[in-house]
mmCIF file of the protein (N, C-alpha, C, O) and its ligand, coordinates in Angstrom:
data_MODEL
# 
_entry.id   MODEL 
# 
loop_
_entity.id 
_entity.type 
_entity.pdbx_number_of_molecules 
1 polymer     1 
2 non-polymer 1 
# 
_entity_poly.entity_id                      1 
_entity_poly.type                           'polypeptide(L)' 
_entity_poly.nstd_linkage                   no 
_entity_poly.nstd_monomer                   no 
_entity_poly.pdbx_seq_one_letter_code       MAAKKAPEPKPAECSVCKGTGEVSRTVKVGRKRRTVGRQTGFCLNCLGSGEAPN 
_entity_poly.pdbx_seq_one_letter_code_can   MAAKKAPEPKPAECSVCKGTGEVSRTVKVGRKRRTVGRQTGFCLNCLGSGEAPN 
_entity_poly.pdbx_strand_id                 A 
# 
loop_
_entity_poly_seq.entity_id 
_entity_poly_seq.num 
_entity_poly_seq.mon_id 
_entity_poly_seq.hetero 
1 1  MET n 
1 2  ALA n 
1 3  ALA n 
1 4  LYS n 
1 5  LYS n 
1 6  ALA n 
1 7  PRO n 
1 8  GLU n 
1 9  PRO n 
1 10 LYS n 
1 11 PRO n 
1 12 ALA n 
1 13 GLU n 
1 14 CYS n 
1 15 SER n 
1 16 VAL n 
1 17 CYS n 
1 18 LYS n 
1 19 GLY n 
1 20 THR n 
1 21 GLY n 
1 22 GLU n 
1 23 VAL n 
1 24 SER n 
1 25 ARG n 
1 26 THR n 
1 27 VAL n 
1 28 LYS n 
1 29 VAL n 
1 30 GLY n 
1 31 ARG n 
1 32 LYS n 
1 33 ARG n 
1 34 ARG n 
1 35 THR n 
1 36 VAL n 
1 37 GLY n 
1 38 ARG n 
1 39 GLN n 
1 40 THR n 
1 41 GLY n 
1 42 PHE n 
1 43 CYS n 
1 44 LEU n 
1 45 ASN n 
1 46 CYS n 
1 47 LEU n 
1 48 GLY n 
1 49 SER n 
1 50 GLY n 
1 51 GLU n 
1 52 ALA n 
1 53 PRO n 
1 54 ASN n 
# 
loop_
_struct_asym.id 
_struct_asym.entity_id 
A 1 
B 2 
# 
loop_
_chem_comp.id 
_chem_comp.type 
_chem_comp.mon_nstd_flag 
ALA 'L-peptide linking' y 
ARG 'L-peptide linking' y 
ASN 'L-peptide linking' y 
CYS 'L-peptide linking' y 
GLN 'L-peptide linking' y 
GLU 'L-peptide linking' y 
GLY 'peptide linking'   y 
LEU 'L-peptide linking' y 
LYS 'L-peptide linking' y 
MET 'L-peptide linking' y 
PHE 'L-peptide linking' y 
PRO 'L-peptide linking' y 
SER 'L-peptide linking' y 
THR 'L-peptide linking' y 
VAL 'L-peptide linking' y 
ZN  non-polymer         . 
# 
_pdbx_entity_nonpoly.entity_id   2 
_pdbx_entity_nonpoly.name        ? 
_pdbx_entity_nonpoly.comp_id     ZN 
# 
_pdbx_nonpoly_scheme.asym_id         B 
_pdbx_nonpoly_scheme.entity_id       2 
_pdbx_nonpoly_scheme.mon_id          ZN 
_pdbx_nonpoly_scheme.ndb_seq_num     1 
_pdbx_nonpoly_scheme.pdb_seq_num     101 
_pdbx_nonpoly_scheme.auth_seq_num    101 
_pdbx_nonpoly_scheme.pdb_mon_id      ZN 
_pdbx_nonpoly_scheme.auth_mon_id     ZN 
_pdbx_nonpoly_scheme.pdb_strand_id   A 
_pdbx_nonpoly_scheme.pdb_ins_code    . 
# 
loop_
_atom_site.group_PDB 
_atom_site.id 
_atom_site.type_symbol 
_atom_site.label_atom_id 
_atom_site.label_alt_id 
_atom_site.label_comp_id 
_atom_site.label_asym_id 
_atom_site.label_entity_id 
_atom_site.label_seq_id 
_atom_site.pdbx_PDB_ins_code 
_atom_site.Cartn_x 
_atom_site.Cartn_y 
_atom_site.Cartn_z 
_atom_site.occupancy 
_atom_site.B_iso_or_equiv 
_atom_site.pdbx_formal_charge 
_atom_site.auth_seq_id 
_atom_site.auth_comp_id 
_atom_site.auth_asym_id 
_atom_site.auth_atom_id 
_atom_site.pdbx_PDB_model_num 
ATOM   1   N  N  . MET A 1 1  ? 71.060 120.661 102.851 1.00 0.00 ? 1   MET A N  1 
ATOM   2   C  CA . MET A 1 1  ? 69.833 120.267 103.559 1.00 0.00 ? 1   MET A CA 1 
ATOM   3   C  C  . MET A 1 1  ? 68.631 120.457 102.642 1.00 0.00 ? 1   MET A C  1 
ATOM   4   O  O  . MET A 1 1  ? 68.307 121.573 102.237 1.00 0.00 ? 1   MET A O  1 
ATOM   5   N  N  . ALA A 1 2  ? 67.987 119.358 102.329 1.00 0.00 ? 2   ALA A N  1 
ATOM   6   C  CA . ALA A 1 2  ? 66.892 119.387 101.407 1.00 0.00 ? 2   ALA A CA 1 
ATOM   7   C  C  . ALA A 1 2  ? 65.646 120.008 102.027 1.00 0.00 ? 2   ALA A C  1 
ATOM   8   O  O  . ALA A 1 2  ? 65.303 119.762 103.183 1.00 0.00 ? 2   ALA A O  1 
ATOM   9   N  N  . ALA A 1 3  ? 65.009 120.792 101.240 1.00 0.00 ? 3   ALA A N  1 
ATOM   10  C  CA . ALA A 1 3  ? 63.758 121.390 101.750 1.00 0.00 ? 3   ALA A CA 1 
ATOM   11  C  C  . ALA A 1 3  ? 62.666 120.354 101.841 1.00 0.00 ? 3   ALA A C  1 
ATOM   12  O  O  . ALA A 1 3  ? 62.468 119.532 100.946 1.00 0.00 ? 3   ALA A O  1 
ATOM   13  N  N  . LYS A 1 4  ? 61.983 120.420 102.926 1.00 0.00 ? 4   LYS A N  1 
ATOM   14  C  CA . LYS A 1 4  ? 60.883 119.479 103.068 1.00 0.00 ? 4   LYS A CA 1 
ATOM   15  C  C  . LYS A 1 4  ? 59.727 119.841 102.153 1.00 0.00 ? 4   LYS A C  1 
ATOM   16  O  O  . LYS A 1 4  ? 59.344 121.003 102.019 1.00 0.00 ? 4   LYS A O  1 
ATOM   17  N  N  . LYS A 1 5  ? 59.200 118.834 101.546 1.00 0.00 ? 5   LYS A N  1 
ATOM   18  C  CA . LYS A 1 5  ? 58.050 119.098 100.664 1.00 0.00 ? 5   LYS A CA 1 
ATOM   19  C  C  . LYS A 1 5  ? 56.807 119.249 101.498 1.00 0.00 ? 5   LYS A C  1 
ATOM   20  O  O  . LYS A 1 5  ? 56.493 118.419 102.352 1.00 0.00 ? 5   LYS A O  1 
ATOM   21  N  N  . ALA A 1 6  ? 56.136 120.289 101.240 1.00 0.00 ? 6   ALA A N  1 
ATOM   22  C  CA . ALA A 1 6  ? 54.873 120.489 101.968 1.00 0.00 ? 6   ALA A CA 1 
ATOM   23  C  C  . ALA A 1 6  ? 53.823 119.557 101.386 1.00 0.00 ? 6   ALA A C  1 
ATOM   24  O  O  . ALA A 1 6  ? 53.742 119.377 100.171 1.00 0.00 ? 6   ALA A O  1 
ATOM   25  N  N  . PRO A 1 7  ? 53.027 118.973 102.254 1.00 0.00 ? 7   PRO A N  1 
ATOM   26  C  CA . PRO A 1 7  ? 51.951 118.101 101.761 1.00 0.00 ? 7   PRO A CA 1 
ATOM   27  C  C  . PRO A 1 7  ? 50.981 118.849 100.873 1.00 0.00 ? 7   PRO A C  1 
ATOM   28  O  O  . PRO A 1 7  ? 50.698 120.028 101.087 1.00 0.00 ? 7   PRO A O  1 
ATOM   29  N  N  . GLU A 1 8  ? 50.476 118.148 99.873  1.00 0.00 ? 8   GLU A N  1 
ATOM   30  C  CA . GLU A 1 8  ? 49.543 118.774 98.955  1.00 0.00 ? 8   GLU A CA 1 
ATOM   31  C  C  . GLU A 1 8  ? 48.338 119.304 99.725  1.00 0.00 ? 8   GLU A C  1 
ATOM   32  O  O  . GLU A 1 8  ? 47.706 118.595 100.508 1.00 0.00 ? 8   GLU A O  1 
ATOM   33  N  N  . PRO A 1 9  ? 48.048 120.562 99.476  1.00 0.00 ? 9   PRO A N  1 
ATOM   34  C  CA . PRO A 1 9  ? 46.875 121.102 100.152 1.00 0.00 ? 9   PRO A CA 1 
ATOM   35  C  C  . PRO A 1 9  ? 45.596 120.449 99.638  1.00 0.00 ? 9   PRO A C  1 
ATOM   36  O  O  . PRO A 1 9  ? 45.360 120.378 98.432  1.00 0.00 ? 9   PRO A O  1 
ATOM   37  N  N  . LYS A 1 10 ? 44.792 119.985 100.557 1.00 0.00 ? 10  LYS A N  1 
ATOM   38  C  CA . LYS A 1 10 ? 43.552 119.364 100.103 1.00 0.00 ? 10  LYS A CA 1 
ATOM   39  C  C  . LYS A 1 10 ? 42.560 120.444 99.707  1.00 0.00 ? 10  LYS A C  1 
ATOM   40  O  O  . LYS A 1 10 ? 42.474 121.493 100.346 1.00 0.00 ? 10  LYS A O  1 
ATOM   41  N  N  . PRO A 1 11 ? 41.836 120.181 98.679  1.00 0.00 ? 11  PRO A N  1 
ATOM   42  C  CA . PRO A 1 11 ? 40.810 121.147 98.292  1.00 0.00 ? 11  PRO A CA 1 
ATOM   43  C  C  . PRO A 1 11 ? 39.723 121.212 99.382  1.00 0.00 ? 11  PRO A C  1 
ATOM   44  O  O  . PRO A 1 11 ? 39.394 120.217 100.028 1.00 0.00 ? 11  PRO A O  1 
ATOM   45  N  N  . ALA A 1 12 ? 39.207 122.379 99.546  1.00 0.00 ? 12  ALA A N  1 
ATOM   46  C  CA . ALA A 1 12 ? 38.194 122.538 100.594 1.00 0.00 ? 12  ALA A CA 1 
ATOM   47  C  C  . ALA A 1 12 ? 36.975 121.721 100.274 1.00 0.00 ? 12  ALA A C  1 
ATOM   48  O  O  . ALA A 1 12 ? 36.527 121.683 99.128  1.00 0.00 ? 12  ALA A O  1 
ATOM   49  N  N  . GLU A 1 13 ? 36.435 121.070 101.273 1.00 0.00 ? 13  GLU A N  1 
ATOM   50  C  CA . GLU A 1 13 ? 35.226 120.312 101.042 1.00 0.00 ? 13  GLU A CA 1 
ATOM   51  C  C  . GLU A 1 13 ? 34.043 121.190 100.837 1.00 0.00 ? 13  GLU A C  1 
ATOM   52  O  O  . GLU A 1 13 ? 33.912 122.228 101.487 1.00 0.00 ? 13  GLU A O  1 
ATOM   53  N  N  . CYS A 1 14 ? 33.209 120.812 99.979  1.00 0.00 ? 14  CYS A N  1 
ATOM   54  C  CA . CYS A 1 14 ? 31.975 121.515 99.745  1.00 0.00 ? 14  CYS A CA 1 
ATOM   55  C  C  . CYS A 1 14 ? 31.088 121.399 100.987 1.00 0.00 ? 14  CYS A C  1 
ATOM   56  O  O  . CYS A 1 14 ? 30.850 120.303 101.493 1.00 0.00 ? 14  CYS A O  1 
ATOM   57  N  N  . SER A 1 15 ? 30.609 122.536 101.464 1.00 0.00 ? 15  SER A N  1 
ATOM   58  C  CA . SER A 1 15 ? 29.867 122.513 102.733 1.00 0.00 ? 15  SER A CA 1 
ATOM   59  C  C  . SER A 1 15 ? 28.436 121.944 102.527 1.00 0.00 ? 15  SER A C  1 
ATOM   60  O  O  . SER A 1 15 ? 27.773 121.538 103.481 1.00 0.00 ? 15  SER A O  1 
ATOM   61  N  N  . VAL A 1 16 ? 28.003 121.930 101.297 1.00 0.00 ? 16  VAL A N  1 
ATOM   62  C  CA . VAL A 1 16 ? 26.633 121.456 101.056 1.00 0.00 ? 16  VAL A CA 1 
ATOM   63  C  C  . VAL A 1 16 ? 26.563 119.932 101.007 1.00 0.00 ? 16  VAL A C  1 
ATOM   64  O  O  . VAL A 1 16 ? 25.677 119.324 101.607 1.00 0.00 ? 16  VAL A O  1 
ATOM   65  N  N  . CYS A 1 17 ? 27.495 119.326 100.292 1.00 0.00 ? 17  CYS A N  1 
ATOM   66  C  CA . CYS A 1 17 ? 27.471 117.879 100.123 1.00 0.00 ? 17  CYS A CA 1 
ATOM   67  C  C  . CYS A 1 17 ? 28.532 117.173 100.923 1.00 0.00 ? 17  CYS A C  1 
ATOM   68  O  O  . CYS A 1 17 ? 28.653 115.950 100.839 1.00 0.00 ? 17  CYS A O  1 
ATOM   69  N  N  . LYS A 1 18 ? 29.308 117.908 101.699 1.00 0.00 ? 18  LYS A N  1 
ATOM   70  C  CA . LYS A 1 18 ? 30.379 117.350 102.531 1.00 0.00 ? 18  LYS A CA 1 
ATOM   71  C  C  . LYS A 1 18 ? 31.413 116.646 101.668 1.00 0.00 ? 18  LYS A C  1 
ATOM   72  O  O  . LYS A 1 18 ? 32.013 115.668 102.113 1.00 0.00 ? 18  LYS A O  1 
ATOM   73  N  N  . GLY A 1 19 ? 31.628 117.095 100.498 1.00 0.00 ? 19  GLY A N  1 
ATOM   74  C  CA . GLY A 1 19 ? 32.676 116.525 99.661  1.00 0.00 ? 19  GLY A CA 1 
ATOM   75  C  C  . GLY A 1 19 ? 32.259 115.307 98.868  1.00 0.00 ? 19  GLY A C  1 
ATOM   76  O  O  . GLY A 1 19 ? 33.069 114.693 98.175  1.00 0.00 ? 19  GLY A O  1 
ATOM   77  N  N  . THR A 1 20 ? 31.003 114.969 98.975  1.00 0.00 ? 20  THR A N  1 
ATOM   78  C  CA . THR A 1 20 ? 30.577 113.750 98.206  1.00 0.00 ? 20  THR A CA 1 
ATOM   79  C  C  . THR A 1 20 ? 30.166 114.113 96.787  1.00 0.00 ? 20  THR A C  1 
ATOM   80  O  O  . THR A 1 20 ? 30.186 113.264 95.896  1.00 0.00 ? 20  THR A O  1 
ATOM   81  N  N  . GLY A 1 21 ? 29.798 115.350 96.578  1.00 0.00 ? 21  GLY A N  1 
ATOM   82  C  CA . GLY A 1 21 ? 29.356 115.727 95.230  1.00 0.00 ? 21  GLY A CA 1 
ATOM   83  C  C  . GLY A 1 21 ? 27.901 115.386 94.995  1.00 0.00 ? 21  GLY A C  1 
ATOM   84  O  O  . GLY A 1 21 ? 27.343 115.701 93.944  1.00 0.00 ? 21  GLY A O  1 
ATOM   85  N  N  . GLU A 1 22 ? 27.298 114.755 95.956  1.00 0.00 ? 22  GLU A N  1 
ATOM   86  C  CA . GLU A 1 22 ? 25.885 114.400 95.805  1.00 0.00 ? 22  GLU A CA 1 
ATOM   87  C  C  . GLU A 1 22 ? 25.071 114.850 96.961  1.00 0.00 ? 22  GLU A C  1 
ATOM   88  O  O  . GLU A 1 22 ? 25.554 114.874 98.093  1.00 0.00 ? 22  GLU A O  1 
ATOM   89  N  N  . VAL A 1 23 ? 23.861 115.207 96.712  1.00 0.00 ? 23  VAL A N  1 
ATOM   90  C  CA . VAL A 1 23 ? 22.952 115.600 97.748  1.00 0.00 ? 23  VAL A CA 1 
ATOM   91  C  C  . VAL A 1 23 ? 21.616 114.837 97.540  1.00 0.00 ? 23  VAL A C  1 
ATOM   92  O  O  . VAL A 1 23 ? 21.188 114.591 96.412  1.00 0.00 ? 23  VAL A O  1 
ATOM   93  N  N  . SER A 1 24 ? 21.001 114.489 98.640  1.00 0.00 ? 24  SER A N  1 
ATOM   94  C  CA . SER A 1 24 ? 19.712 113.838 98.496  1.00 0.00 ? 24  SER A CA 1 
ATOM   95  C  C  . SER A 1 24 ? 18.624 114.891 98.495  1.00 0.00 ? 24  SER A C  1 
ATOM   96  O  O  . SER A 1 24 ? 18.660 115.876 99.232  1.00 0.00 ? 24  SER A O  1 
ATOM   97  N  N  . ARG A 1 25 ? 17.695 114.647 97.666  1.00 0.00 ? 25  ARG A N  1 
ATOM   98  C  CA . ARG A 1 25 ? 16.604 115.648 97.580  1.00 0.00 ? 25  ARG A CA 1 
ATOM   99  C  C  . ARG A 1 25 ? 15.285 114.887 97.483  1.00 0.00 ? 25  ARG A C  1 
ATOM   100 O  O  . ARG A 1 25 ? 15.207 113.742 97.038  1.00 0.00 ? 25  ARG A O  1 
ATOM   101 N  N  . THR A 1 26 ? 14.264 115.598 97.927  1.00 0.00 ? 26  THR A N  1 
ATOM   102 C  CA . THR A 1 26 ? 12.951 114.948 97.838  1.00 0.00 ? 26  THR A CA 1 
ATOM   103 C  C  . THR A 1 26 ? 12.382 115.136 96.427  1.00 0.00 ? 26  THR A C  1 
ATOM   104 O  O  . THR A 1 26 ? 12.564 116.178 95.797  1.00 0.00 ? 26  THR A O  1 
ATOM   105 N  N  . VAL A 1 27 ? 11.710 114.128 95.967  1.00 0.00 ? 27  VAL A N  1 
ATOM   106 C  CA . VAL A 1 27 ? 11.110 114.219 94.650  1.00 0.00 ? 27  VAL A CA 1 
ATOM   107 C  C  . VAL A 1 27 ? 9.631  114.490 94.796  1.00 0.00 ? 27  VAL A C  1 
ATOM   108 O  O  . VAL A 1 27 ? 8.903  113.753 95.461  1.00 0.00 ? 27  VAL A O  1 
ATOM   109 N  N  . LYS A 1 28 ? 9.213  115.543 94.171  1.00 0.00 ? 28  LYS A N  1 
ATOM   110 C  CA . LYS A 1 28 ? 7.791  115.918 94.284  1.00 0.00 ? 28  LYS A CA 1 
ATOM   111 C  C  . LYS A 1 28 ? 7.142  115.921 92.878  1.00 0.00 ? 28  LYS A C  1 
ATOM   112 O  O  . LYS A 1 28 ? 7.731  116.349 91.886  1.00 0.00 ? 28  LYS A O  1 
ATOM   113 N  N  . VAL A 1 29 ? 5.930  115.431 92.861  1.00 0.00 ? 29  VAL A N  1 
ATOM   114 C  CA . VAL A 1 29 ? 5.237  115.356 91.580  1.00 0.00 ? 29  VAL A CA 1 
ATOM   115 C  C  . VAL A 1 29 ? 3.838  115.966 91.700  1.00 0.00 ? 29  VAL A C  1 
ATOM   116 O  O  . VAL A 1 29 ? 3.249  116.062 92.777  1.00 0.00 ? 29  VAL A O  1 
ATOM   117 N  N  . GLY A 1 30 ? 3.360  116.358 90.568  1.00 0.00 ? 30  GLY A N  1 
ATOM   118 C  CA . GLY A 1 30 ? 1.946  116.817 90.510  1.00 0.00 ? 30  GLY A CA 1 
ATOM   119 C  C  . GLY A 1 30 ? 1.714  118.218 91.000  1.00 0.00 ? 30  GLY A C  1 
ATOM   120 O  O  . GLY A 1 30 ? 2.610  118.882 91.523  1.00 0.00 ? 30  GLY A O  1 
ATOM   121 N  N  . ARG A 1 31 ? 0.514  118.640 90.821  1.00 0.00 ? 31  ARG A N  1 
ATOM   122 C  CA . ARG A 1 31 ? 0.176  120.000 91.230  1.00 0.00 ? 31  ARG A CA 1 
ATOM   123 C  C  . ARG A 1 31 ? 0.238  120.182 92.746  1.00 0.00 ? 31  ARG A C  1 
ATOM   124 O  O  . ARG A 1 31 ? 0.498  121.268 93.265  1.00 0.00 ? 31  ARG A O  1 
ATOM   125 N  N  . LYS A 1 32 ? -0.016 119.057 93.433  1.00 0.00 ? 32  LYS A N  1 
ATOM   126 C  CA . LYS A 1 32 ? -0.005 119.176 94.909  1.00 0.00 ? 32  LYS A CA 1 
ATOM   127 C  C  . LYS A 1 32 ? 1.390  119.053 95.478  1.00 0.00 ? 32  LYS A C  1 
ATOM   128 O  O  . LYS A 1 32 ? 1.604  119.146 96.687  1.00 0.00 ? 32  LYS A O  1 
ATOM   129 N  N  . ARG A 1 33 ? 2.324  118.843 94.584  1.00 0.00 ? 33  ARG A N  1 
ATOM   130 C  CA . ARG A 1 33 ? 3.711  118.698 95.033  1.00 0.00 ? 33  ARG A CA 1 
ATOM   131 C  C  . ARG A 1 33 ? 3.859  117.569 96.040  1.00 0.00 ? 33  ARG A C  1 
ATOM   132 O  O  . ARG A 1 33 ? 4.484  117.698 97.093  1.00 0.00 ? 33  ARG A O  1 
ATOM   133 N  N  . ARG A 1 34 ? 3.262  116.487 95.666  1.00 0.00 ? 34  ARG A N  1 
ATOM   134 C  CA . ARG A 1 34 ? 3.324  115.347 96.576  1.00 0.00 ? 34  ARG A CA 1 
ATOM   135 C  C  . ARG A 1 34 ? 4.747  114.750 96.559  1.00 0.00 ? 34  ARG A C  1 
ATOM   136 O  O  . ARG A 1 34 ? 5.368  114.555 95.515  1.00 0.00 ? 34  ARG A O  1 
ATOM   137 N  N  . THR A 1 35 ? 5.197  114.485 97.744  1.00 0.00 ? 35  THR A N  1 
ATOM   138 C  CA . THR A 1 35 ? 6.546  113.887 97.823  1.00 0.00 ? 35  THR A CA 1 
ATOM   139 C  C  . THR A 1 35 ? 6.464  112.399 97.571  1.00 0.00 ? 35  THR A C  1 
ATOM   140 O  O  . THR A 1 35 ? 5.747  111.682 98.269  1.00 0.00 ? 35  THR A O  1 
ATOM   141 N  N  . VAL A 1 36 ? 7.191  111.936 96.580  1.00 0.00 ? 36  VAL A N  1 
ATOM   142 C  CA . VAL A 1 36 ? 7.108  110.490 96.211  1.00 0.00 ? 36  VAL A CA 1 
ATOM   143 C  C  . VAL A 1 36 ? 8.348  109.759 96.645  1.00 0.00 ? 36  VAL A C  1 
ATOM   144 O  O  . VAL A 1 36 ? 8.374  108.529 96.617  1.00 0.00 ? 36  VAL A O  1 
ATOM   145 N  N  . GLY A 1 37 ? 9.329  110.440 97.026  1.00 0.00 ? 37  GLY A N  1 
ATOM   146 C  CA . GLY A 1 37 ? 10.523 109.709 97.426  1.00 0.00 ? 37  GLY A CA 1 
ATOM   147 C  C  . GLY A 1 37 ? 11.738 110.608 97.449  1.00 0.00 ? 37  GLY A C  1 
ATOM   148 O  O  . GLY A 1 37 ? 11.650 111.828 97.312  1.00 0.00 ? 37  GLY A O  1 
ATOM   149 N  N  . ARG A 1 38 ? 12.838 109.981 97.622  1.00 0.00 ? 38  ARG A N  1 
ATOM   150 C  CA . ARG A 1 38 ? 14.078 110.741 97.679  1.00 0.00 ? 38  ARG A CA 1 
ATOM   151 C  C  . ARG A 1 38 ? 14.991 110.293 96.568  1.00 0.00 ? 38  ARG A C  1 
ATOM   152 O  O  . ARG A 1 38 ? 14.972 109.126 96.174  1.00 0.00 ? 38  ARG A O  1 
ATOM   153 N  N  . GLN A 1 39 ? 15.775 111.189 96.068  1.00 0.00 ? 39  GLN A N  1 
ATOM   154 C  CA . GLN A 1 39 ? 16.644 110.886 94.991  1.00 0.00 ? 39  GLN A CA 1 
ATOM   155 C  C  . GLN A 1 39 ? 17.970 111.561 95.256  1.00 0.00 ? 39  GLN A C  1 
ATOM   156 O  O  . GLN A 1 39 ? 18.040 112.630 95.861  1.00 0.00 ? 39  GLN A O  1 
ATOM   157 N  N  . THR A 1 40 ? 18.987 110.931 94.802  1.00 0.00 ? 40  THR A N  1 
ATOM   158 C  CA . THR A 1 40 ? 20.289 111.532 94.968  1.00 0.00 ? 40  THR A CA 1 
ATOM   159 C  C  . THR A 1 40 ? 20.649 112.284 93.713  1.00 0.00 ? 40  THR A C  1 
ATOM   160 O  O  . THR A 1 40 ? 20.637 111.734 92.612  1.00 0.00 ? 40  THR A O  1 
ATOM   161 N  N  . GLY A 1 41 ? 20.957 113.504 93.887  1.00 0.00 ? 41  GLY A N  1 
ATOM   162 C  CA . GLY A 1 41 ? 21.309 114.333 92.726  1.00 0.00 ? 41  GLY A CA 1 
ATOM   163 C  C  . GLY A 1 41 ? 22.624 114.985 92.949  1.00 0.00 ? 41  GLY A C  1 
ATOM   164 O  O  . GLY A 1 41 ? 23.102 115.087 94.079  1.00 0.00 ? 41  GLY A O  1 
ATOM   165 N  N  . PHE A 1 42 ? 23.205 115.422 91.896  1.00 0.00 ? 42  PHE A N  1 
ATOM   166 C  CA . PHE A 1 42 ? 24.504 116.000 92.111  1.00 0.00 ? 42  PHE A CA 1 
ATOM   167 C  C  . PHE A 1 42 ? 24.401 117.396 92.686  1.00 0.00 ? 42  PHE A C  1 
ATOM   168 O  O  . PHE A 1 42 ? 23.442 118.121 92.419  1.00 0.00 ? 42  PHE A O  1 
ATOM   169 N  N  . CYS A 1 43 ? 25.368 117.760 93.459  1.00 0.00 ? 43  CYS A N  1 
ATOM   170 C  CA . CYS A 1 43 ? 25.356 118.975 94.228  1.00 0.00 ? 43  CYS A CA 1 
ATOM   171 C  C  . CYS A 1 43 ? 25.493 120.191 93.322  1.00 0.00 ? 43  CYS A C  1 
ATOM   172 O  O  . CYS A 1 43 ? 26.417 120.290 92.515  1.00 0.00 ? 43  CYS A O  1 
ATOM   173 N  N  . LEU A 1 44 ? 24.566 121.095 93.474  1.00 0.00 ? 44  LEU A N  1 
ATOM   174 C  CA . LEU A 1 44 ? 24.593 122.264 92.638  1.00 0.00 ? 44  LEU A CA 1 
ATOM   175 C  C  . LEU A 1 44 ? 25.597 123.320 93.156  1.00 0.00 ? 44  LEU A C  1 
ATOM   176 O  O  . LEU A 1 44 ? 25.948 124.261 92.445  1.00 0.00 ? 44  LEU A O  1 
ATOM   177 N  N  . ASN A 1 45 ? 26.043 123.139 94.399  1.00 0.00 ? 45  ASN A N  1 
ATOM   178 C  CA . ASN A 1 45 ? 26.965 124.117 94.932  1.00 0.00 ? 45  ASN A CA 1 
ATOM   179 C  C  . ASN A 1 45 ? 28.327 123.914 94.334  1.00 0.00 ? 45  ASN A C  1 
ATOM   180 O  O  . ASN A 1 45 ? 28.996 124.875 93.954  1.00 0.00 ? 45  ASN A O  1 
ATOM   181 N  N  . CYS A 1 46 ? 28.750 122.657 94.245  1.00 0.00 ? 46  CYS A N  1 
ATOM   182 C  CA . CYS A 1 46 ? 30.077 122.403 93.729  1.00 0.00 ? 46  CYS A CA 1 
ATOM   183 C  C  . CYS A 1 46 ? 30.017 121.729 92.385  1.00 0.00 ? 46  CYS A C  1 
ATOM   184 O  O  . CYS A 1 46 ? 31.050 121.362 91.826  1.00 0.00 ? 46  CYS A O  1 
ATOM   185 N  N  . LEU A 1 47 ? 28.822 121.560 91.855  1.00 0.00 ? 47  LEU A N  1 
ATOM   186 C  CA . LEU A 1 47 ? 28.593 120.916 90.566  1.00 0.00 ? 47  LEU A CA 1 
ATOM   187 C  C  . LEU A 1 47 ? 29.108 119.511 90.528  1.00 0.00 ? 47  LEU A C  1 
ATOM   188 O  O  . LEU A 1 47 ? 29.620 119.051 89.507  1.00 0.00 ? 47  LEU A O  1 
ATOM   189 N  N  . GLY A 1 48 ? 28.972 118.811 91.658  1.00 0.00 ? 48  GLY A N  1 
ATOM   190 C  CA . GLY A 1 48 ? 29.313 117.401 91.700  1.00 0.00 ? 48  GLY A CA 1 
ATOM   191 C  C  . GLY A 1 48 ? 30.785 117.110 91.937  1.00 0.00 ? 48  GLY A C  1 
ATOM   192 O  O  . GLY A 1 48 ? 31.182 115.946 91.977  1.00 0.00 ? 48  GLY A O  1 
ATOM   193 N  N  . SER A 1 49 ? 31.576 118.114 92.091  1.00 0.00 ? 49  SER A N  1 
ATOM   194 C  CA . SER A 1 49 ? 32.998 117.829 92.258  1.00 0.00 ? 49  SER A CA 1 
ATOM   195 C  C  . SER A 1 49 ? 33.360 117.537 93.723  1.00 0.00 ? 49  SER A C  1 
ATOM   196 O  O  . SER A 1 49 ? 34.388 116.920 94.003  1.00 0.00 ? 49  SER A O  1 
ATOM   197 N  N  . GLY A 1 50 ? 32.515 117.981 94.641  1.00 0.00 ? 50  GLY A N  1 
ATOM   198 C  CA . GLY A 1 50 ? 32.795 117.763 96.058  1.00 0.00 ? 50  GLY A CA 1 
ATOM   199 C  C  . GLY A 1 50 ? 33.741 118.768 96.632  1.00 0.00 ? 50  GLY A C  1 
ATOM   200 O  O  . GLY A 1 50 ? 34.050 118.714 97.822  1.00 0.00 ? 50  GLY A O  1 
ATOM   201 N  N  . GLU A 1 51 ? 34.213 119.685 95.825  1.00 0.00 ? 51  GLU A N  1 
ATOM   202 C  CA . GLU A 1 51 ? 35.119 120.710 96.277  1.00 0.00 ? 51  GLU A CA 1 
ATOM   203 C  C  . GLU A 1 51 ? 34.408 122.005 96.369  1.00 0.00 ? 51  GLU A C  1 
ATOM   204 O  O  . GLU A 1 51 ? 33.597 122.351 95.510  1.00 0.00 ? 51  GLU A O  1 
ATOM   205 N  N  . ALA A 1 52 ? 34.707 122.731 97.412  1.00 0.00 ? 52  ALA A N  1 
ATOM   206 C  CA . ALA A 1 52 ? 34.048 124.023 97.566  1.00 0.00 ? 52  ALA A CA 1 
ATOM   207 C  C  . ALA A 1 52 ? 34.467 124.959 96.443  1.00 0.00 ? 52  ALA A C  1 
ATOM   208 O  O  . ALA A 1 52 ? 35.653 125.105 96.149  1.00 0.00 ? 52  ALA A O  1 
ATOM   209 N  N  . PRO A 1 53 ? 33.510 125.569 95.840  1.00 0.00 ? 53  PRO A N  1 
ATOM   210 C  CA . PRO A 1 53 ? 33.794 126.524 94.726  1.00 0.00 ? 53  PRO A CA 1 
ATOM   211 C  C  . PRO A 1 53 ? 34.534 127.762 95.261  1.00 0.00 ? 53  PRO A C  1 
ATOM   212 O  O  . PRO A 1 53 ? 34.341 128.171 96.406  1.00 0.00 ? 53  PRO A O  1 
ATOM   213 N  N  . ASN A 1 54 ? 35.354 128.323 94.434  1.00 0.00 ? 54  ASN A N  1 
ATOM   214 C  CA . ASN A 1 54 ? 36.098 129.521 94.903  1.00 0.00 ? 54  ASN A CA 1 
ATOM   215 C  C  . ASN A 1 54 ? 35.173 130.707 95.006  1.00 0.00 ? 54  ASN A C  1 
ATOM   216 O  O  . ASN A 1 54 ? 35.605 131.797 95.380  1.00 0.00 ? 54  ASN A O  1 
HETATM 217 ZN ZN . ZN  B 2 .  ? 28.810 120.057 96.856  1.00 0.00 2 101 ZN  A ZN 1 
# 
C-alpha cells in the first residue's frame, strides 16, 4: 500500500501585502510632505516575495 503523498505545504502569505509582494504607498514630496500620488512598491515585510518571513 503506497503512502499518500502529502500536498506541498504552501508558504505562508505575507500579512502585509497579502502575498502579492507589493504594497501601495503614498508618495510625498517637498518640505510640506505634500501627497502627490500613490505608487506601488515592493513589500518591505517579505521583501517582495509575498511569503511571510520566518
Ligand atoms: Zn509582503
